[in-house]
N, C-alpha and C positions, 0 to 999 in steps of 0.2 A: 059811164063816161061822159062827162059834160058835153063835150064837142066832138062828135064823131070825125070831123075833119082832121083832128089831131092824129087819128090812127091811119096812117097810110105810109107807104114805103117811102123811105128818105127822111123820115122824122122820128125822133125818139118818142116811144109810147110813154105818155104820161097822163096821170089823172090825180088831181089833189095831192100832189107831192111824191107821187109813185114814179119810179124810173125803171127801165129796163136795163139788165145786164145779161150776162152769160158766160158759160165755160166755152171760151173761143178755142181752146185746144181741140175741141170736137170738129171745128171747122178744118184746122191743119196745125200741126206743131210749129210751122214757120211764123214768126211774129208778123212779118210783112203781109202775109196771106190772111191772118187773123184780123189785122187792122183794116185790109182791103175790104173784107166781107162786113165787118162791123160798121164801117163808114157807109157801105152800100145801103145797109139796112136802117141807117140813122141810129145806131146804137153807140152811146158814148161812154159806156162803161164795161168793164170786164172783170169777172171773177177769176183771176189768174191761177191756174193750177199747173199747167204744163206749157212750156214755151221753148222753141228751139232745140227740141230734142230731150229735154230733162225737166224735172220738177221745178217750179219757181223757187221753193225753199232749198234746193240743192245748189243754187248759186251763190257764190261770194257776194259781199256787199257791193264791191267794185264792179262786178259783173252785172249786178241788178240795177246799178246806176245807168248802165247802157241802155238796158230794157226800158227803164223810166223815161229816159231821153227820147227814145222813139215813140212812146206812148204819148209824151207831152207834145211832141211835134205833131202828132196826129189828132191831138185834142181828145184823147181817150184817158179816162182815170179808172182806178181799181174800184170796185164796189166792195170787194172782200179778197183776202188771200185764200184760195181754194186749197188749204194745207191739207196734208195727211196726219195731222197731230191727233193723237188718240187712236189712230188705226193701226195699232200693234196688238198683239195677243195679251191679255191680262197677265199672263205667265212669263211674258218677255222681260228682259232687263229694262227697267225703267230710266236708268240714270243716262244712258246716251240719248234716249228719246227726249229727255227734259232738256238737254243741250240743243237738240235740233229745235224744240219749241222756243228756247231763247233766241235762237238765230231767226226763227220765223217772226218773232216780235220785232227783231231788228229790220227784217225785210218789210214788214208792215209799216213801220215808222218811216223808212225811206220812201216807201210808195205813197205815203201821206194818206193811209187808210186805216181807220181804227178796227175794222172788222177781220177776224180770223175765224174761218170755218174750220170745225174740228169734231171729234168723235169720242166715245166712251168706251173703247177698247173691245176687241173680239173676244168672245167668250168661248171656252172649250166646247167642242161638239158633243152633243148628246149627254150634257151635264146640266143640273139645275144652276142658274145664274145666282142663286141666293148666297152660296158660300162666298162668292167673290164681291158681293156688295161693298164691304167695308175697305177692300183694296181699291175698288173703282172710285169710291168717294174720297178715299186718301189721295190717290193720284189726280183726280180731277181737282181736288182742293189745291194742290201744288200748282197747278195751271192757274187756277183763278186767283190765288194770292199773288202770283208773279204778274198777271194781267192787271190786277189793282195797282200793284207798285209802278207798273210800266205804262199805264193807261192805254191798255189794249181792251178790246172787247170781244170775247169769245162767243162764236155762234155755234151751238151743239146742233148737229144733224142727226136725224133719226135714220140709222142706216141698219140694213139687215145684219143680224148675227153679232151686234154690238150689245153692251148692256142696255143702252137706251134705244132699242129697236122698236118697241110698241109703246103705246101712249102711257100706260100706268107707270112704266119705268122712267119714260121722259119726264112725267110729272114728278116722280121721286127726285130726279136730278135737279128739276127747276125749283122745287120746294127747298132744296138743300143750298143751291148756289145762285138762284136768279138774282140779278141785281144790275147795277150800271156797267158791270164788266163781264156778264154772263147772261146770254139770252138764247132763244131757240130759233132754229131754222125749221121750217115745216115743208117736208118733201112728200108730196102726194104719192108718187109712185113707190117709194120705199116702204110707206105704210101698207100700200096695197100688196106688196111682194111679201110682207110679214102677216098677211091676212088680218090686217087691222083696219077697221071700218074708219074712213078718213073723216067722216062727219062726228063720229064719236071723238075721235082724236082731236080735232079742232075744237070741240067743245071743252075738252079737259085741258087744252094747252093754249086756248086763244089769248089768255092774259100775259103769256110769255113770248109770243112770237114777234120776232123782230125783222124776219127775212124769210123769203119764199123762194124754194127751188121749183121750177115749173117743168115737170114731166109727169106722164100718166102711165098707168099699167093696167093690164087685164087680170082680173081675179082668177080667172080659170087656169092660166099657165104662167103668169107673172111677167109676161112679155111687156116691154116698154112700147108705148104708142103715143102718137101726138096728143097734146093736151086736149081733152073734151072727147076723145075717143075710147077712153078706158073707163075704170070704175072708181076713179078717184075723186069724183065729184068736184072737179076743178072749177067748173063755171058756178056752181052754187056756193062754194067756200069763197071764191074771189068776189063774188057779188056781197057776201056777208062782210068780208074784209073791207070792201070799199064803203059799204053802208055804216061800218063801225069806225071809219076814219082811219084806216091803216096807213101809216106813212113809212115807206121803206122800199126795197127793191124786189122786183120779179126777176129772177135769174134763171136764163134758159139753160137746162142741162139735158139736151135732146136724147142722148143714147138711142139714136134712131138708125144707125148704119145699116142694120139688118131687119128694118121694119117691113114686115111681109106685105103691107098694103101699098107700098110705094108705086107699084106699077099701075094699081088702079087709079091713082091720082094724076097720072101723066097721060096727056092726050097723045094718041097715036103711038102708044108703046108698043113696039113690035116684039120686043124680047125682054126677058127679065134681066134686071141689072141691079148691082148694089149701088146705093146712094153715095155719092161723094160727101165729104164732110160739109162742104158748103150747101149742097142740096138738103142735107139732113138739118142743119142749123136753120137754114131758110124755112123749110117745112115746119119746124118747131116755132119760129117766129110768126109765120102766117097763122098757125093754128091758135096761138095765143091771141093774135090780133082779132080773129073772128069772135072769140070768147069776149074780148074787151068790147067790141062793138055791139054787143048784146046787152052789156051791163052799164 
């Protein structure tokens, strides 16, 4: 990080064109509370997934306009729509999901954001993924064709139990669809939870990565921990990304409400307690900040 003075509470974390964002629904579902904490931390972008009690993509366009008005007034923009697109079973009916996808693209346009986070379909349990490859590629292809026609950019996230859960299948998908309208999200914790070495995954996928989800996990039990406290090689990979001139977002996705080590981090903690959403999100922010101060 060129100037470490840039990394302090109250300012956006930036280096060489990199900006911080996050899933603010992990702070609270209330938009007002999300905005309050984001502003407190100096974060001016949000990866909007849930807000005011339901998923962002479940809102009508008129309802979404009201959400955008509040964000505009607060000086906060979307880094991506944190959509559930592609997060259905490969055996589910695709037609209604395609309609939800088209609505999601409308939401993204309204929110003035090109990026839509998405997935490559849940696979049947205890079955080989291979027989479903053709259907996965066909349905992803329909998403990509629509993204090209509507000037959206799809960001495929490596998620446990979907077709693109480990690096080799993510690479298959990228070789098939990568381009101006289809790119990769790199999620450290999700790879660890799939027993995928993140350093190997990064080497395989580095040419396709356009967006980073910042959370870490333990190899031993797959539990999510603050960045740098797990087996995701977060610091090492972020350092490599910086050196390689990565331009994009680092998006906090804490998943830390049940983090077992929280009490140890609190001074004078007299009893165990579950973190609030704000505490969990702030811990994720502070953990990332410490890493960025080193690199």
